[in-house]
C-alpha positions as CSV (number, residue, x, y, z in Angstrom):
1,X,-10.7,-131.1,-115.3
2,X,-7.6,-129.2,-116.0
3,X,-5.1,-128.7,-118.9
4,X,-1.6,-128.3,-118.0
5,X,-0.4,-127.8,-121.8
6,X,1.3,-124.5,-122.2
7,X,-0.2,-121.7,-124.1
8,X,2.0,-120.9,-127.0
9,X,3.0,-117.2,-127.9
10,X,5.1,-115.8,-130.7
11,X,6.0,-112.9,-132.1
12,X,8.2,-111.3,-134.9
13,X,10.7,-110.5,-132.2
14,X,10.8,-109.6,-128.3
15,X,8.0,-107.0,-128.3
16,X,5.5,-109.7,-127.6
17,X,6.8,-110.3,-124.2
18,X,4.4,-107.3,-123.2
19,X,1.7,-110.0,-124.1
20,X,3.4,-112.6,-121.9
21,X,3.6,-110.2,-119.1
22,X,-0.1,-109.4,-119.3
23,X,-0.8,-113.1,-119.4
24,X,1.5,-114.0,-116.5
25,X,-0.4,-111.1,-114.4
26,X,-3.6,-112.2,-115.2
27,X,-3.2,-116.0,-115.2
28,X,-0.1,-116.9,-113.2
29,X,-1.2,-120.6,-113.1
30,X,-0.8,-121.0,-116.8
31,X,2.4,-122.1,-118.4
32,X,3.5,-120.3,-121.4
33,X,6.0,-121.1,-124.4
34,X,7.1,-117.9,-126.0
35,X,8.9,-118.1,-129.4
36,X,10.4,-114.8,-130.8
37,X,11.4,-114.5,-134.4
38,X,14.7,-112.6,-133.8
39,X,16.2,-114.0,-137.0
40,X,13.8,-112.2,-139.3
41,X,12.7,-109.4,-137.5
42,X,11.1,-106.6,-138.2
43,X,7.9,-108.1,-140.0
44,X,6.6,-104.4,-140.6
45,X,8.2,-103.9,-144.0
46,X,7.5,-107.5,-145.4
47,X,4.5,-108.7,-147.8
48,X,1.6,-110.3,-146.4
49,X,2.6,-113.6,-148.3
50,X,5.9,-113.5,-146.6
51,X,4.5,-112.5,-143.0
52,X,1.8,-115.6,-143.4
53,X,4.6,-118.1,-144.3
54,X,6.7,-116.9,-141.2
55,X,3.7,-117.3,-138.8
56,X,2.8,-120.7,-140.2
57,X,6.4,-121.9,-139.4
58,X,6.4,-120.3,-135.8
59,X,3.1,-121.7,-135.0
60,X,4.2,-125.2,-136.2
61,X,7.2,-125.0,-134.1
62,X,5.0,-124.3,-131.0
63,X,2.4,-127.0,-131.8
64,X,5.5,-129.4,-131.7
65,X,5.5,-128.2,-127.9
66,X,1.9,-129.6,-127.4
67,X,0.4,-126.0,-127.1
68,X,-3.2,-126.1,-126.2
69,X,-3.6,-122.3,-127.8
70,X,-1.8,-120.2,-129.8
71,X,-1.3,-116.5,-129.0
72,X,-0.3,-114.3,-131.9
73,X,1.7,-111.4,-130.1
74,X,2.1,-109.2,-133.0
75,X,-0.1,-106.6,-134.7
76,X,1.4,-107.2,-138.3
77,X,0.8,-110.9,-138.0
78,X,-2.8,-110.5,-136.5
79,X,-3.4,-108.1,-139.4
80,X,-2.7,-110.4,-142.2
81,X,-2.3,-114.2,-141.0
82,X,-5.1,-115.0,-138.6
83,X,-7.3,-116.6,-141.3
84,X,-4.5,-118.9,-142.7
85,X,-3.3,-120.0,-139.2
86,X,-6.9,-120.7,-138.1
87,X,-7.3,-122.9,-141.2
88,X,-3.9,-124.8,-140.6
89,X,-4.0,-125.4,-136.9
90,X,-6.7,-127.2,-134.7
91,X,-6.5,-125.3,-131.5
92,X,-7.9,-121.7,-130.6
93,X,-6.0,-118.7,-132.1
94,X,-6.0,-115.3,-130.8
95,X,-4.6,-112.2,-132.1
96,X,-4.2,-108.7,-130.7
97,X,-6.5,-106.7,-133.0
98,X,-9.8,-108.0,-132.1
99,X,-9.5,-107.5,-128.3
100,X,-8.0,-104.1,-128.8
101,X,-11.0,-102.8,-131.1
102,X,-13.3,-104.0,-128.6
103,X,-11.6,-102.2,-125.8
104,X,-11.5,-99.1,-127.9
105,X,-15.1,-99.3,-128.8
106,X,-15.9,-99.6,-125.1
107,X,-13.8,-96.7,-124.1
108,X,-14.5,-94.2,-126.7
109,X,-17.3,-91.4,-125.9
110,X,-17.2,-89.5,-129.2
111,X,-16.7,-92.3,-131.4
112,X,-13.5,-91.1,-133.0
113,X,-10.6,-93.4,-132.5
114,X,-6.9,-93.0,-133.3
115,X,-4.7,-96.1,-134.1
116,X,-0.8,-96.0,-134.2
117,X,1.2,-99.0,-135.4
118,X,3.8,-100.4,-137.9
119,X,3.4,-99.6,-141.5
120,X,2.4,-103.1,-142.2
121,X,-0.4,-102.9,-139.5
122,X,-1.7,-99.3,-140.6
123,X,-1.5,-100.3,-144.2
124,X,-3.6,-103.7,-143.8
125,X,-6.6,-101.6,-142.4
126,X,-7.3,-104.3,-139.8
127,X,-8.1,-102.0,-137.1
128,X,-10.4,-100.1,-139.1
129,X,-12.3,-103.3,-140.5
130,X,-12.4,-104.4,-136.8
131,X,-13.5,-101.3,-135.3
132,X,-16.2,-100.6,-138.1
133,X,-17.6,-104.2,-137.7
134,X,-18.7,-103.1,-134.2
135,X,-20.1,-99.7,-135.4
136,X,-20.1,-98.7,-138.8
137,X,-20.2,-94.9,-137.8
138,X,-17.1,-94.8,-135.9
139,X,-14.6,-92.7,-137.2
140,X,-10.9,-94.0,-137.4
141,X,-7.7,-92.0,-137.7
142,X,-4.5,-94.1,-138.2
143,X,-0.9,-93.1,-137.9
144,X,2.0,-95.4,-139.0
145,X,5.0,-94.8,-136.6
146,X,8.1,-96.5,-138.0
147,X,10.6,-95.0,-135.9
148,X,9.1,-95.9,-132.3
149,X,10.2,-99.5,-132.4
150,X,13.9,-98.7,-133.2
151,X,13.7,-96.1,-130.3
152,X,12.1,-98.7,-128.0
153,X,14.5,-101.3,-128.9
154,X,17.4,-99.1,-128.2
155,X,16.1,-98.6,-124.5
156,X,15.1,-94.9,-125.1
157,X,12.1,-95.1,-123.3
158,X,12.5,-92.0,-121.3
159,X,14.5,-90.1,-123.8
160,X,13.2,-86.5,-125.0
161,X,13.8,-87.7,-128.4
162,X,11.3,-90.4,-128.0
163,X,8.8,-88.0,-126.6
164,X,9.5,-85.7,-129.7
165,X,8.6,-88.5,-132.1
166,X,5.6,-89.4,-130.1
167,X,4.5,-85.9,-130.3
168,X,5.1,-85.9,-134.0
169,X,3.0,-89.0,-134.7
170,X,0.1,-88.3,-132.4
171,X,-0.2,-84.7,-132.9
172,X,-2.3,-85.2,-136.2
173,X,-4.6,-87.6,-134.4
174,X,-5.2,-85.2,-131.6
175,X,-6.0,-82.4,-134.0
176,X,-8.6,-84.6,-135.9
177,X,-10.3,-84.9,-132.6
178,X,-9.9,-88.3,-131.2
179,X,-10.7,-89.2,-127.6
180,X,-9.1,-92.8,-127.4
181,X,-5.9,-94.2,-128.6
182,X,-5.2,-97.8,-129.5
183,X,-1.4,-98.9,-129.3
184,X,-1.4,-101.0,-132.3
185,X,1.9,-102.6,-131.8
186,X,3.0,-104.8,-129.0
187,X,6.3,-102.8,-128.5
188,X,4.2,-99.6,-127.5
189,X,2.9,-100.7,-124.0
190,X,6.6,-100.0,-123.0
191,X,5.9,-96.3,-124.0
192,X,2.7,-95.9,-122.2
193,X,4.2,-93.6,-119.4
194,X,5.9,-91.6,-122.1
195,X,2.7,-91.4,-124.4
196,X,0.8,-90.3,-121.3
197,X,3.3,-87.5,-120.7
198,X,3.2,-86.2,-124.2
199,X,-0.4,-86.2,-124.5
200,X,-1.1,-84.0,-121.3
201,X,-4.7,-84.4,-121.7
202,X,-7.6,-86.9,-121.1
203,X,-7.3,-89.4,-123.8
204,X,-8.0,-93.1,-123.2
205,X,-5.1,-95.3,-124.0
206,X,-5.9,-98.9,-125.3
207,X,-3.1,-101.5,-124.7
208,X,-3.7,-104.2,-126.6
209,X,-1.4,-106.6,-124.7
210,X,-3.6,-106.3,-121.6
211,X,-6.9,-106.8,-123.7
212,X,-5.5,-109.9,-125.5
213,X,-4.7,-111.3,-122.2
214,X,-8.2,-111.0,-121.2
215,X,-9.5,-112.6,-124.4
216,X,-7.2,-115.6,-123.8
217,X,-8.8,-116.0,-120.2
218,X,-12.2,-115.9,-121.7
219,X,-11.3,-118.5,-124.4
220,X,-9.6,-120.8,-122.0
221,X,-12.8,-120.7,-119.5
222,X,-15.1,-121.3,-122.7
223,X,-13.1,-124.2,-124.2
224,X,-12.3,-125.8,-120.6
225,X,-8.7,-125.5,-121.3
226,X,-7.6,-123.8,-117.9
227,X,-4.8,-125.1,-115.9
228,X,-5.5,-126.0,-112.1
229,X,-5.9,-123.0,-110.1
230,X,-2.9,-124.2,-107.8
231,X,-0.7,-124.9,-110.8
232,X,2.8,-123.1,-110.8
233,X,3.0,-121.7,-114.3
234,X,6.2,-121.9,-116.0
235,X,7.5,-119.5,-118.6
236,X,9.9,-120.8,-121.4
237,X,11.3,-118.3,-123.8
238,X,13.0,-119.4,-127.1
239,X,14.2,-117.1,-129.9
240,X,15.2,-118.0,-133.4
241,X,18.5,-116.2,-133.3
242,X,20.6,-114.6,-130.4
243,X,19.0,-111.8,-128.6
244,X,20.3,-108.4,-128.8
245,X,20.2,-105.5,-126.1
246,X,16.6,-105.2,-126.3
247,X,15.9,-108.4,-124.5
248,X,17.4,-106.9,-121.3
249,X,15.4,-103.7,-122.0
250,X,12.2,-105.6,-122.2
251,X,13.1,-107.9,-119.1
252,X,13.7,-104.7,-116.8
253,X,11.0,-102.8,-118.1
254,X,8.5,-105.5,-117.7
255,X,10.1,-107.0,-114.6
256,X,9.8,-110.4,-116.2
257,X,11.5,-113.3,-114.6
258,X,12.7,-116.1,-117.0
259,X,15.5,-118.2,-117.1
260,X,18.1,-119.5,-119.7
261,X,17.1,-118.6,-123.2
262,X,16.6,-121.2,-125.5
263,X,17.6,-121.0,-129.2
264,X,15.3,-122.7,-131.6
265,X,16.5,-122.4,-135.1
266,X,14.1,-122.0,-137.9
267,X,13.4,-125.4,-140.0
Protein backbone atom coordinates (compact mmCIF):
# COMPACT_ATOMS: atom_id res chain seq x y z
CA UNK A 1 0.00 0.00 0.00
CA UNK A 2 1.17 3.52 -0.74
CA UNK A 3 -0.32 6.95 -0.15
CA UNK A 4 0.36 9.53 -2.85
CA UNK A 5 -1.44 12.39 -1.08
CA UNK A 6 0.81 15.38 -0.31
CA UNK A 7 2.32 16.33 3.01
CA UNK A 8 0.98 19.76 3.93
CA UNK A 9 3.61 22.15 5.31
CA UNK A 10 2.88 25.67 6.52
CA UNK A 11 4.72 28.58 8.05
CA UNK A 12 4.13 32.21 8.93
CA UNK A 13 6.17 33.11 5.84
CA UNK A 14 8.95 31.63 3.75
CA UNK A 15 11.37 30.53 6.50
CA UNK A 16 9.65 27.15 6.65
CA UNK A 17 11.20 26.32 3.29
CA UNK A 18 14.19 25.11 5.36
CA UNK A 19 11.89 22.31 6.57
CA UNK A 20 10.74 21.67 2.99
CA UNK A 21 14.38 21.37 1.92
CA UNK A 22 15.06 18.84 4.69
CA UNK A 23 11.94 16.88 3.71
CA UNK A 24 12.92 16.89 0.03
CA UNK A 25 16.41 15.62 0.88
CA UNK A 26 15.14 12.86 3.16
CA UNK A 27 11.90 11.91 1.39
CA UNK A 28 12.30 12.72 -2.32
CA UNK A 29 9.38 10.47 -3.27
CA UNK A 30 6.87 12.43 -1.16
CA UNK A 31 4.82 15.27 -2.64
CA UNK A 32 4.70 18.46 -0.58
CA UNK A 33 2.21 21.33 -0.56
CA UNK A 34 3.77 24.37 1.13
CA UNK A 35 1.73 27.34 2.30
CA UNK A 36 3.44 30.49 3.55
CA UNK A 37 1.38 33.22 5.21
CA UNK A 38 3.27 36.13 3.66
CA UNK A 39 0.19 38.34 4.10
CA UNK A 40 0.49 38.29 7.91
CA UNK A 41 4.15 37.56 8.66
CA UNK A 42 5.70 37.90 11.24
CA UNK A 43 3.85 35.85 13.84
CA UNK A 44 6.43 36.40 16.58
CA UNK A 45 4.94 39.61 18.05
CA UNK A 46 1.31 38.40 17.86
CA UNK A 47 -0.78 36.99 20.72
CA UNK A 48 -1.18 33.21 21.18
CA UNK A 49 -4.90 33.49 20.38
CA UNK A 50 -4.18 35.24 17.07
CA UNK A 51 -1.49 32.71 16.13
CA UNK A 52 -3.89 29.84 16.90
CA UNK A 53 -6.55 31.39 14.64
CA UNK A 54 -4.07 31.88 11.81
CA UNK A 55 -2.77 28.31 12.19
CA UNK A 56 -6.26 26.84 11.98
CA UNK A 57 -6.97 28.83 8.81
CA UNK A 58 -3.75 27.67 7.12
CA UNK A 59 -4.23 24.06 8.17
CA UNK A 60 -7.78 24.15 6.80
CA UNK A 61 -6.50 25.44 3.45
CA UNK A 62 -4.02 22.56 3.22
CA UNK A 63 -6.66 20.02 4.20
CA UNK A 64 -8.70 21.21 1.21
CA UNK A 65 -5.76 19.91 -0.87
CA UNK A 66 -6.22 16.46 0.71
CA UNK A 67 -3.06 16.60 2.84
CA UNK A 68 -2.29 13.27 4.54
CA UNK A 69 -0.32 14.96 7.33
CA UNK A 70 0.41 18.50 8.48
CA UNK A 71 3.88 19.80 9.32
CA UNK A 72 4.00 23.04 11.30
CA UNK A 73 7.24 24.52 9.95
CA UNK A 74 7.14 27.43 12.38
CA UNK A 75 8.45 27.50 15.94
CA UNK A 76 6.02 30.22 16.98
CA UNK A 77 2.99 28.19 15.83
CA UNK A 78 4.48 24.98 17.23
CA UNK A 79 4.90 26.66 20.61
CA UNK A 80 1.29 27.82 21.02
CA UNK A 81 -1.05 26.10 18.54
CA UNK A 82 -0.31 22.36 18.32
CA UNK A 83 -3.01 21.29 20.82
CA UNK A 84 -5.77 23.17 18.99
CA UNK A 85 -4.58 21.88 15.61
CA UNK A 86 -4.50 18.30 16.86
CA UNK A 87 -8.05 18.71 18.19
CA UNK A 88 -9.41 20.27 15.00
CA UNK A 89 -7.84 18.16 12.22
CA UNK A 90 -8.00 14.36 11.72
CA UNK A 91 -4.47 13.82 10.35
CA UNK A 92 -1.06 13.45 12.03
CA UNK A 93 0.40 16.84 12.95
CA UNK A 94 4.09 17.39 13.63
CA UNK A 95 5.75 20.56 14.86
CA UNK A 96 9.41 21.50 15.06
CA UNK A 97 9.87 21.83 18.82
CA UNK A 98 9.58 18.23 20.06
CA UNK A 99 11.99 16.83 17.42
CA UNK A 100 14.47 19.62 18.12
CA UNK A 101 14.29 19.05 21.86
CA UNK A 102 14.86 15.29 21.46
CA UNK A 103 17.89 15.90 19.27
CA UNK A 104 19.32 18.41 21.74
CA UNK A 105 18.96 15.95 24.62
CA UNK A 106 20.79 13.32 22.57
CA UNK A 107 23.58 15.77 21.71
CA UNK A 108 24.33 17.46 25.05
CA UNK A 109 27.07 16.15 27.30
CA UNK A 110 26.90 18.60 30.20
CA UNK A 111 23.07 18.84 30.19
CA UNK A 112 23.16 22.61 29.59
CA UNK A 113 21.30 23.53 26.41
CA UNK A 114 20.90 26.95 24.81
CA UNK A 115 17.85 27.94 22.74
CA UNK A 116 17.55 30.91 20.40
CA UNK A 117 14.30 31.95 18.73
CA UNK A 118 11.71 34.67 18.23
CA UNK A 119 10.30 36.55 21.19
CA UNK A 120 7.06 34.55 20.99
CA UNK A 121 8.84 31.17 20.97
CA UNK A 122 11.13 32.08 23.86
CA UNK A 123 8.29 33.71 25.83
CA UNK A 124 6.17 30.56 25.45
CA UNK A 125 8.74 28.41 27.25
CA UNK A 126 7.88 25.55 24.86
CA UNK A 127 11.47 24.35 24.44
CA UNK A 128 12.10 24.43 28.17
CA UNK A 129 8.98 22.32 28.77
CA UNK A 130 9.91 19.83 26.06
CA UNK A 131 13.49 19.52 27.31
CA UNK A 132 12.52 19.17 30.97
CA UNK A 133 9.89 16.58 30.08
CA UNK A 134 12.80 14.48 28.83
CA UNK A 135 15.09 15.26 31.77
CA UNK A 136 13.94 17.27 34.77
CA UNK A 137 17.56 18.11 35.62
CA UNK A 138 18.50 19.67 32.28
CA UNK A 139 19.60 23.29 32.43
CA UNK A 140 18.16 25.55 29.70
CA UNK A 141 19.35 29.04 28.78
CA UNK A 142 17.17 30.88 26.27
CA UNK A 143 17.67 34.03 24.24
CA UNK A 144 15.22 35.90 22.01
CA UNK A 145 16.91 37.14 18.83
CA UNK A 146 14.45 39.58 17.21
CA UNK A 147 16.92 41.06 14.72
CA UNK A 148 18.11 37.82 13.12
CA UNK A 149 15.02 37.16 10.96
CA UNK A 150 15.08 40.63 9.35
CA UNK A 151 18.81 40.23 8.59
CA UNK A 152 18.17 36.82 7.02
CA UNK A 153 15.26 38.13 4.99
CA UNK A 154 17.47 40.93 3.67
CA UNK A 155 19.88 38.27 2.41
CA UNK A 156 22.69 39.31 4.77
CA UNK A 157 23.74 35.72 5.46
CA UNK A 158 27.47 36.45 5.23
CA UNK A 159 27.52 40.05 6.40
CA UNK A 160 29.69 41.23 9.33
CA UNK A 161 26.65 42.94 10.85
CA UNK A 162 24.86 39.60 11.03
CA UNK A 163 27.86 37.96 12.67
CA UNK A 164 28.02 40.80 15.21
CA UNK A 165 24.36 40.28 16.11
CA UNK A 166 24.85 36.50 16.39
CA UNK A 167 27.72 37.07 18.80
CA UNK A 168 25.72 39.60 20.80
CA UNK A 169 22.82 37.17 21.22
CA UNK A 170 24.80 33.98 21.78
CA UNK A 171 27.65 35.30 23.92
CA UNK A 172 25.58 35.21 27.17
CA UNK A 173 24.64 31.60 26.44
CA UNK A 174 28.28 30.66 25.93
CA UNK A 175 29.22 32.46 29.15
CA UNK A 176 26.51 30.47 30.95
CA UNK A 177 28.22 27.24 29.85
CA UNK A 178 26.00 25.67 27.19
CA UNK A 179 27.45 22.87 25.08
CA UNK A 180 24.48 22.54 22.69
CA UNK A 181 22.56 25.25 20.82
CA UNK A 182 19.05 24.75 19.43
CA UNK A 183 18.15 26.90 16.42
CA UNK A 184 14.59 27.57 17.52
CA UNK A 185 13.40 29.33 14.37
CA UNK A 186 13.06 27.84 10.91
CA UNK A 187 14.87 30.85 9.42
CA UNK A 188 18.00 30.13 11.46
CA UNK A 189 19.33 27.10 9.53
CA UNK A 190 20.24 29.64 6.82
CA UNK A 191 22.73 31.04 9.37
CA UNK A 192 24.30 27.71 10.38
CA UNK A 193 27.58 28.60 8.67
CA UNK A 194 27.70 32.08 10.20
CA UNK A 195 26.87 30.73 13.66
CA UNK A 196 29.63 28.10 13.38
CA UNK A 197 32.12 30.81 12.38
CA UNK A 198 31.11 33.03 15.29
CA UNK A 199 31.19 30.28 17.91
CA UNK A 200 34.80 29.25 17.12
CA UNK A 201 34.54 26.40 19.59
CA UNK A 202 32.93 23.00 19.82
CA UNK A 203 29.24 23.64 20.37
CA UNK A 204 26.70 21.18 19.02
CA UNK A 205 24.21 23.00 16.78
CA UNK A 206 20.76 21.41 16.59
CA UNK A 207 18.80 22.31 13.46
CA UNK A 208 15.10 21.75 14.12
CA UNK A 209 14.34 21.58 10.38
CA UNK A 210 16.32 18.39 9.81
CA UNK A 211 15.09 16.81 13.02
CA UNK A 212 11.51 17.65 12.07
CA UNK A 213 12.01 15.89 8.72
CA UNK A 214 13.24 12.77 10.50
CA UNK A 215 10.19 12.86 12.78
CA UNK A 216 7.96 13.08 9.70
CA UNK A 217 9.69 10.04 8.17
CA UNK A 218 9.17 8.07 11.39
CA UNK A 219 5.50 9.08 11.54
CA UNK A 220 4.84 8.12 7.90
CA UNK A 221 6.31 4.68 8.54
CA UNK A 222 4.33 4.17 11.74
CA UNK A 223 1.05 5.30 10.17
CA UNK A 224 1.54 3.50 6.84
CA UNK A 225 1.39 6.77 4.92
CA UNK A 226 4.53 6.51 2.78
CA UNK A 227 4.32 7.20 -0.94
CA UNK A 228 5.58 4.52 -3.33
CA UNK A 229 9.41 4.33 -3.32
CA UNK A 230 9.66 5.12 -7.04
CA UNK A 231 7.16 7.97 -6.86
CA UNK A 232 8.49 11.31 -8.09
CA UNK A 233 7.49 13.73 -5.36
CA UNK A 234 6.19 17.12 -6.46
CA UNK A 235 6.66 20.41 -4.65
CA UNK A 236 3.91 23.02 -4.79
CA UNK A 237 4.53 26.40 -3.14
CA UNK A 238 1.67 28.79 -2.39
CA UNK A 239 1.73 32.11 -0.53
CA UNK A 240 -1.07 34.23 0.90
CA UNK A 241 0.43 37.39 -0.61
CA UNK A 242 3.01 38.28 -3.23
CA UNK A 243 6.54 37.14 -2.28
CA UNK A 244 9.27 39.63 -1.47
CA UNK A 245 12.99 39.35 -2.12
CA UNK A 246 13.42 36.73 0.62
CA UNK A 247 11.94 34.08 -1.66
CA UNK A 248 14.96 34.45 -3.94
CA UNK A 249 17.31 34.41 -0.93
CA UNK A 250 15.76 31.16 0.32
CA UNK A 251 15.64 29.56 -3.13
CA UNK A 252 19.32 30.30 -3.74
CA UNK A 253 20.58 29.41 -0.26
CA UNK A 254 18.61 26.16 -0.10
CA UNK A 255 19.02 25.17 -3.77
CA UNK A 256 15.30 24.40 -3.89
CA UNK A 257 13.62 23.89 -7.25
CA UNK A 258 9.98 24.84 -7.55
CA UNK A 259 7.95 26.28 -10.38
CA UNK A 260 5.33 28.98 -10.48
CA UNK A 261 4.37 30.33 -7.08
CA UNK A 262 0.63 30.17 -6.48
CA UNK A 263 -1.23 32.90 -4.64
CA UNK A 264 -3.76 31.52 -2.15
CA UNK A 265 -5.79 34.43 -0.74
CA UNK A 266 -6.96 33.96 2.81
CA UNK A 267 -10.62 32.99 3.32
